[in-house]
DSSP file (Angstrom, degrees, kcal/mol; ACC not computed):
  #  RESIDUE AA STRUCTURE BP1 BP2  ACC     N-H-->O    O-->H-N    N-H-->O    O-->H-N    TCO  KAPPA ALPHA  PHI   PSI    X-CA   Y-CA   Z-CA
    1    1 A X     >        0   0    0      0, 0.0     4,-2.0     0, 0.0     5,-0.2   0.000 360.0 360.0 360.0 -42.4   76.1   19.9  -40.7
    2    2 A X  H  >  +     0   0    0      1,-0.2     4,-2.9     2,-0.2     5,-0.5   0.872 360.0  50.8 -65.5 -36.6   78.3   16.9  -41.3
    3    3 A X  H  >>S+     0   0    0      1,-0.2     5,-1.3     2,-0.2     4,-0.9   0.895 109.4  50.6 -68.2 -40.6   75.4   15.0  -43.1
    4    4 A X  H  45S+     0   0    0      3,-0.2     6,-2.3     1,-0.2    -1,-0.2   0.863 117.4  39.1 -68.0 -35.4   74.8   18.0  -45.4
    5    5 A X  H  <5S+     0   0    0     -4,-2.0     4,-0.2     4,-0.2    -2,-0.2   0.899 127.7  30.1 -80.7 -40.3   78.6   18.2  -46.3
    6    6 A X  H  <5S+     0   0    0     -4,-2.9    -3,-0.2    -5,-0.2    -2,-0.1   0.959 127.1  32.3 -88.7 -53.7   79.4   14.5  -46.6
    7    7 A X  T  <5S+     0   0    0     -4,-0.9    -3,-0.2    -5,-0.5    -4,-0.1   0.873 134.2  27.1 -69.7 -40.1   76.2   12.7  -47.7
    8    8 A X  S   <S-     0   0    0     -5,-1.3    -1,-0.2    -4,-0.1    -3,-0.1   0.498  92.2-137.9-107.6  -6.9   74.7   15.3  -49.8
    9    9 A X        +     0   0    0     -6,-0.3     2,-0.3    -4,-0.2    -4,-0.2   0.885  53.7 147.3  48.3  46.2   78.0   17.2  -50.8
   10   10 A X        -     0   0    0     -6,-2.3     2,-0.7     2,-0.0    -1,-0.2  -0.751  56.9-109.1-108.4 153.0   76.2   20.5  -50.3
   11   11 A X    >   -     0   0    0     -2,-0.3     3,-1.4     1,-0.2     5,-0.3  -0.760  22.5-161.5 -85.6 114.6   77.7   23.9  -49.0
   12   12 A X  T 3  S+     0   0    0     -2,-0.7     3,-0.4     1,-0.3    21,-0.3   0.667  88.5  57.8 -70.6 -17.9   76.4   24.4  -45.6
   13   13 A X  T 3  S+     0   0    0      1,-0.2    -1,-0.3    19,-0.1    -2,-0.0   0.229  76.4  98.5 -93.6  13.7   77.3   28.0  -45.8
   14   14 A X  S <  S-     0   0    0     -3,-1.4    -1,-0.2     1,-0.1    -2,-0.1   0.711  94.3-116.8 -74.2 -22.3   75.2   28.7  -48.8
   15   15 A X        +     0   0    0     -3,-0.4    -3,-0.1     1,-0.3    -2,-0.1   0.358  69.3 138.6  92.8  -4.2   72.2   30.1  -46.9
   16   16 A X        -     0   0    0     -5,-0.3     2,-0.5     1,-0.1    17,-0.4  -0.304  56.1-119.7 -66.8 156.5   70.0   27.3  -48.1
   17   17 A X        -     0   0    0     15,-0.1     2,-0.5    -3,-0.1    15,-0.2  -0.860  21.9-159.1 -98.7 130.5   67.6   25.7  -45.6
   18   18 A X  E     -A   31   0A   0     13,-2.7    13,-3.2    -2,-0.5     2,-0.4  -0.960   9.4-156.9-115.1 127.3   68.2   22.0  -45.0
   19   19 A X  E     -A   30   0A   0     -2,-0.5     2,-0.4    11,-0.2    11,-0.2  -0.835   8.9-171.5-110.6 130.5   65.1   20.3  -43.7
   20   20 A X  E     -A   29   0A   0      9,-3.1     9,-2.6    -2,-0.4     2,-0.4  -0.990   4.8-162.8-123.4 133.9   65.2   17.0  -41.6
   21   21 A X  E     -A   28   0A   0     -2,-0.4     7,-0.2     7,-0.2    -2,-0.0  -0.962  21.7-117.4-114.5 133.9   62.2   15.1  -40.7
   22   22 A X        -     0   0    0      5,-2.6     3,-0.4    -2,-0.4    -1,-0.0  -0.081  29.1-107.3 -64.2 168.5   62.1   12.4  -37.9
   23   23 A X  S    S+     0   0    0      1,-0.2    -1,-0.1     2,-0.1    -2,-0.0   0.895 122.2  48.8 -65.5 -37.2   61.3    8.8  -38.7
   24   24 A X  S    S-     0   0    0      1,-0.1    -1,-0.2    25,-0.0    -2,-0.1   0.697 106.7-130.3 -74.9 -18.1   57.9    9.2  -37.0
   25   25 A X  S    S+     0   0    0     -3,-0.4    25,-3.3     2,-0.2    -2,-0.1   0.632  80.9 106.5  78.2  14.5   57.3   12.3  -39.0
   26   26 A X  S    S+     0   0    0     23,-0.2    19,-2.8     1,-0.1     2,-0.4   0.542  72.7  53.2-101.5  -9.0   56.2   14.3  -35.9
   27   27 A X  E     - B   0  44A   0     17,-0.2    -5,-2.6    23,-0.1     2,-0.3  -0.962  59.1-173.9-131.3 149.0   59.4   16.4  -35.6
   28   28 A X  E     -AB  21  43A   0     15,-2.4    15,-2.4    -2,-0.4     2,-0.4  -0.990   5.9-165.1-138.3 142.3   61.3   18.6  -38.1
   29   29 A X  E     -AB  20  42A   0     -9,-2.6    -9,-3.1    -2,-0.3     2,-0.5  -0.990   5.3-161.6-128.5 142.0   64.6   20.5  -37.9
   30   30 A X  E     -AB  19  41A   0     11,-2.5    11,-2.6    -2,-0.4     2,-0.4  -0.988   9.0-166.2-127.1 123.0   65.6   23.2  -40.3
   31   31 A X  E     +AB  18  40A   0    -13,-3.2   -13,-2.7    -2,-0.5     2,-0.3  -0.923  18.0 150.5-111.5 133.1   69.3   24.1  -40.5
   32   32 A X  E     - B   0  39A   0      7,-2.2     7,-3.3    -2,-0.4     2,-0.5  -0.983  38.3-123.4-150.4 159.3   70.7   27.2  -42.2
   33   33 A X  E     + B   0  38A   0    -17,-0.4     2,-0.4    -2,-0.3     5,-0.2  -0.916  32.0 174.9-106.6 132.2   73.7   29.5  -41.9
   34   34 A X  E >   - B   0  37A   0      3,-3.2     3,-0.8    -2,-0.5    -2,-0.1  -0.957  56.7 -27.0-144.2 121.5   73.1   33.2  -41.4
   35   35 A X  T 3  S-     0   0    0     -2,-0.4    -1,-0.1     1,-0.2     3,-0.1   0.864 128.9 -32.1  44.0  58.0   75.4   36.2  -40.7
   36   36 A X  T 3  S+     0   0    0      1,-0.1     2,-0.3     0, 0.0    -1,-0.2   0.507 125.2  61.7  88.7  10.2   78.1   34.3  -39.0
   37   37 A X  E <  S-B   34   0A   0     -3,-0.8    -3,-3.2     2,-0.0     2,-0.3  -0.984  76.7-102.8-159.1 161.2   76.3   31.5  -37.3
   38   38 A X  E     -B   33   0A   0     -2,-0.3     2,-0.4    -5,-0.2    -5,-0.2  -0.639  27.2-153.1 -86.1 146.5   74.1   28.5  -37.7
   39   39 A X  E     -B   32   0A   0     -7,-3.3    -7,-2.2    -2,-0.3     2,-0.5  -0.989   7.6-168.0-118.0 131.9   70.4   28.6  -37.1
   40   40 A X  E     -B   31   0A   0     -2,-0.4     2,-0.5    -9,-0.2    -9,-0.2  -0.976   1.7-165.9-125.2 114.2   68.5   25.5  -36.1
   41   41 A X  E     -B   30   0A   0    -11,-2.6   -11,-2.5    -2,-0.5     2,-0.4  -0.874   7.9-170.4 -94.8 126.6   64.8   25.6  -36.1
   42   42 A X  E     +B   29   0A   0     -2,-0.5     2,-0.4   -13,-0.2   -13,-0.2  -0.973   8.4 175.7-126.6 127.8   63.0   22.8  -34.3
   43   43 A X  E     -B   28   0A   0    -15,-2.4   -15,-2.4    -2,-0.4     2,-0.4  -0.994   7.3-172.0-134.0 132.0   59.3   21.9  -34.3
   44   44 A X  E     -B   27   0A   0     -2,-0.4     2,-0.4   -17,-0.2   -17,-0.2  -0.987  20.3-136.5-126.8 134.9   57.4   19.0  -32.8
   45   45 A X        -     0   0    0    -19,-2.8     3,-0.1    -2,-0.4     5,-0.1  -0.742   1.2-150.1 -92.6 134.5   53.8   18.4  -33.5
   46   46 A X  S    S+     0   0    0     -2,-0.4     2,-0.3     1,-0.2    -1,-0.1   0.879  87.2  10.4 -68.4 -41.4   51.6   17.4  -30.4
   47   47 A X  S    S+     0   0    0     -3,-0.1    -1,-0.2   -21,-0.0     2,-0.0  -0.977 113.5  15.3-137.2 152.6   49.3   15.4  -32.8
   48   48 A X  S    S-     0   0    0     -2,-0.3     2,-0.3    -3,-0.1    -3,-0.1  -0.228  75.4 -88.5  85.9-175.9   49.6   14.3  -36.4
   49   49 A X        -     0   0    0     26,-0.1   -23,-0.2    -2,-0.0     2,-0.2  -0.932  35.1 -95.7-134.0 156.3   52.6   14.1  -38.7
   50   50 A X        -     0   0    0    -25,-3.3     2,-0.8    -2,-0.3    23,-0.1  -0.541  39.3-133.5 -66.6 134.4   54.4   16.4  -41.2
   51   51 A X        -     0   0    0     21,-0.3    27,-0.8    -2,-0.2     2,-0.2  -0.836  23.7-158.7 -96.9 109.7   53.1   15.7  -44.7
   52   52 A X        -     0   0    0     -2,-0.8    27,-0.3    25,-0.1     3,-0.1  -0.529  20.3-104.2 -87.9 155.8   56.0   15.5  -47.0
   53   53 A X        -     0   0    0     -2,-0.2     2,-0.2     1,-0.1    -1,-0.1  -0.304  50.9 -83.4 -66.2 155.9   55.9   16.0  -50.9
   54   54 A X        -     0   0    0      1,-0.0     2,-0.4    -2,-0.0    -1,-0.1  -0.423  52.2-169.3 -65.9 133.1   56.0   13.0  -53.0
   55   55 A X        -     0   0    0     -2,-0.2     2,-0.1    -3,-0.1     7,-0.1  -0.965  21.9-117.7-126.9 134.6   59.6   12.0  -53.5
   56   56 A X    >   -     0   0    0     -2,-0.4     3,-2.0     1,-0.1     0, 0.0  -0.394  28.3-114.7 -69.1 153.0   60.9    9.4  -56.0
   57   57 A X  T 3  S+     0   0    0      1,-0.3    -1,-0.1    -2,-0.1    -2,-0.0   0.746 116.1  43.9 -63.9 -23.1   62.7    6.4  -54.5
   58   58 A X  T 3  S+     0   0    0      2,-0.0    -1,-0.3     0, 0.0     2,-0.2   0.358  84.9 121.7 -98.1   7.7   66.0    7.3  -56.0
   59   59 A X    <   -     0   0    0     -3,-2.0     3,-0.1     1,-0.2    -4,-0.0  -0.510  41.8-168.1 -75.9 132.8   65.8   11.1  -55.1
   60   60 A X  S    S-     0   0    0     -2,-0.2     2,-0.3     1,-0.2    -1,-0.2   0.673  73.2  -1.9 -92.6 -20.2   68.7   12.3  -52.9
   61   61 A X        -     0   0    0      2,-0.0     2,-0.4   -53,-0.0    -1,-0.2  -0.982  60.3-139.2-158.4 169.9   67.0   15.6  -52.2
   62   62 A X        -     0   0    0     -2,-0.3     2,-0.4    -3,-0.1    -7,-0.0  -0.998  14.9-139.4-137.5 138.5   63.9   17.7  -52.9
   63   63 A X        -     0   0    0     -2,-0.4     2,-0.4     0, 0.0    -2,-0.0  -0.830  20.3-175.5 -98.7 133.9   63.6   21.4  -53.5
   64   64 A X        -     0   0    0     -2,-0.4     2,-0.1     4,-0.0    -2,-0.0  -0.953  18.3-135.2-123.8 144.5   60.7   23.3  -51.9
   65   65 A X     >  -     0   0    0     -2,-0.4     4,-2.2     1,-0.1     5,-0.2  -0.448  39.8 -90.4 -88.9 177.6   60.0   27.0  -52.5
   66   66 A X  H  > S+     0   0    0      1,-0.2     4,-2.1     2,-0.2     5,-0.1   0.829 126.2  51.6 -58.5 -39.2   59.1   29.3  -49.6
   67   67 A X  H  > S+     0   0    0      2,-0.2     4,-2.0     1,-0.2    -1,-0.2   0.934 110.4  48.0 -65.3 -46.6   55.3   28.6  -49.9
   68   68 A X  H  > S+     0   0    0      1,-0.2     4,-2.7     2,-0.2    -2,-0.2   0.916 110.8  50.2 -62.1 -41.4   55.8   24.9  -49.8
   69   69 A X  H  X S+     0   0    0     -4,-2.2     4,-2.5     1,-0.2    -1,-0.2   0.889 110.5  50.2 -61.9 -41.2   58.1   25.0  -46.8
   70   70 A X  H  X S+     0   0    0     -4,-2.1     4,-1.1     2,-0.2    -1,-0.2   0.871 111.3  48.8 -69.4 -31.7   55.6   27.1  -44.9
   71   71 A X  H >X>S+     0   0    0     -4,-2.0     5,-2.5     2,-0.2     4,-0.8   0.939 111.2  50.8 -68.0 -47.5   52.8   24.6  -45.8
   72   72 A X  H ><5S+     0   0    0     -4,-2.7     3,-1.6     1,-0.3   -21,-0.3   0.938 110.9  47.1 -56.2 -49.5   55.0   21.8  -44.6
   73   73 A X  H 3<5S+     0   0    0     -4,-2.5    -1,-0.3     1,-0.3    -2,-0.2   0.733 110.2  54.3 -64.3 -24.8   55.7   23.5  -41.3
   74   74 A X  H <<5S-     0   0    0     -4,-1.1    -1,-0.3    -3,-0.6    -2,-0.2   0.519 119.5-109.8 -80.6 -13.2   52.0   24.2  -40.9
   75   75 A X  T <<5 +     0   0    0     -3,-1.6     2,-0.3    -4,-0.8    -3,-0.2   0.625  67.4 148.6  89.8  12.8   51.1   20.5  -41.4
   76   76 A X      < -     0   0    0     -5,-2.5     2,-1.1    -6,-0.2    -1,-0.3  -0.658  56.1-116.2 -83.7 138.2   49.5   21.0  -44.8
   77   77 A X    >>  -     0   0    0     -2,-0.3     3,-1.1     1,-0.2     4,-0.6  -0.600  28.6-169.8 -72.3 100.9   49.7   18.1  -47.2
   78   78 A X  G >4 S+     0   0    0     -2,-1.1     3,-0.6   -27,-0.8    -1,-0.2   0.809  82.8  59.6 -62.4 -29.5   51.8   19.7  -50.0
   79   79 A X  G 34 S+     0   0    0    -27,-0.3    -1,-0.3     1,-0.2   -26,-0.1   0.773 105.2  50.1 -72.1 -25.4   51.2   16.7  -52.3
   80   80 A X  G <4 S+     0   0    0     -3,-1.1     2,-0.4     2,-0.1    -1,-0.2   0.543  86.6 102.3 -90.1 -10.4   47.4   17.4  -52.2
   81   81 A X    <<  -     0   0    0     -4,-0.6     2,-0.5    -3,-0.6    -5,-0.0  -0.639  63.3-146.2 -81.1 125.5   47.6   21.1  -52.9
   82   82 A X        -     0   0    0     -2,-0.4     2,-0.4     0, 0.0    -2,-0.1  -0.808  16.3-165.1 -89.6 125.1   46.7   22.1  -56.5
   83   83 A X        -     0   0    0     -2,-0.5     2,-0.1     3,-0.0     3,-0.1  -0.909  20.8-119.2-111.0 137.6   48.7   25.0  -57.8
   84   84 A X        -     0   0    0     -2,-0.4     3,-0.1     1,-0.1     0, 0.0  -0.463  44.4 -94.6 -69.5 145.6   47.8   27.0  -60.9
   85   85 A X        -     0   0    0     -2,-0.1    -1,-0.1     1,-0.1     2,-0.1  -0.332  46.6-100.6 -60.2 145.1   50.6   27.0  -63.5
   86   86 A X        -     0   0    0      1,-0.1     2,-0.2    -3,-0.1    -1,-0.1  -0.397  39.8-106.7 -69.5 144.0   53.0   29.9  -63.3
   87   87 A X        -     0   0    0     -2,-0.1     2,-0.4    -3,-0.1    -1,-0.1  -0.478  38.5-170.6 -66.3 131.2   52.4   32.7  -65.8
   88   88 A X        -     0   0    0     -2,-0.2     3,-0.1     4,-0.1     2,-0.1  -0.949  30.2-104.8-122.3 145.3   55.1   32.8  -68.8
   89   89 A X    >   -     0   0    0     -2,-0.4     3,-1.9     1,-0.1     0, 0.0  -0.438  55.8 -79.1 -64.2 145.4   55.3   35.5  -71.3
   90   90 A X  T 3  S+     0   0    0      1,-0.2    -1,-0.1    -2,-0.1     3,-0.1  -0.171 118.9  23.9 -47.7 128.9   53.9   34.6  -74.8
   91   91 A X  T 3  S+     0   0    0      1,-0.3     2,-0.4    -3,-0.1    -1,-0.2   0.381 100.6 106.1  91.3  -3.8   56.5   32.4  -76.8
   92   92 A X    <   -     0   0    0     -3,-1.9    -1,-0.3    -4,-0.0     2,-0.3  -0.864  53.3-155.2-107.0 144.8   58.3   31.1  -73.7
   93   93 A X        -     0   0    0     -2,-0.4     2,-0.1    -3,-0.1    -4,-0.1  -0.842  19.6-115.9-115.4 153.9   58.1   27.7  -72.3
   94   94 A X              0   0    0     -2,-0.3    -6,-0.0     1,-0.1    -1,-0.0  -0.461 360.0 360.0 -81.0 154.9   58.7   26.6  -68.8
   95   95 A X              0   0    0     -2,-0.1    -1,-0.1     0, 0.0    -2,-0.0   0.422 360.0 360.0-107.4 360.0   61.5   24.2  -68.0
């Protein structure tokens, strides 16, 4: 919680999920606040490593959607997955 507040200047009570991966890449912790208390999810892989998405050297954080987080926690290499572009109404462009 202290790391989220001080190093990232994020609101720990926002309901966002904050994901921490160990140096070896075989353990992950997910921290969130829900209905009056903190929830900590911990997973350790018996074999292999969690496959993180590609992150720029100067990036402070990475945003994942629910599908990407589920794939990360299942050990799927998010960077290798090809996703179809999201549909946009005619005349609109994505940001």
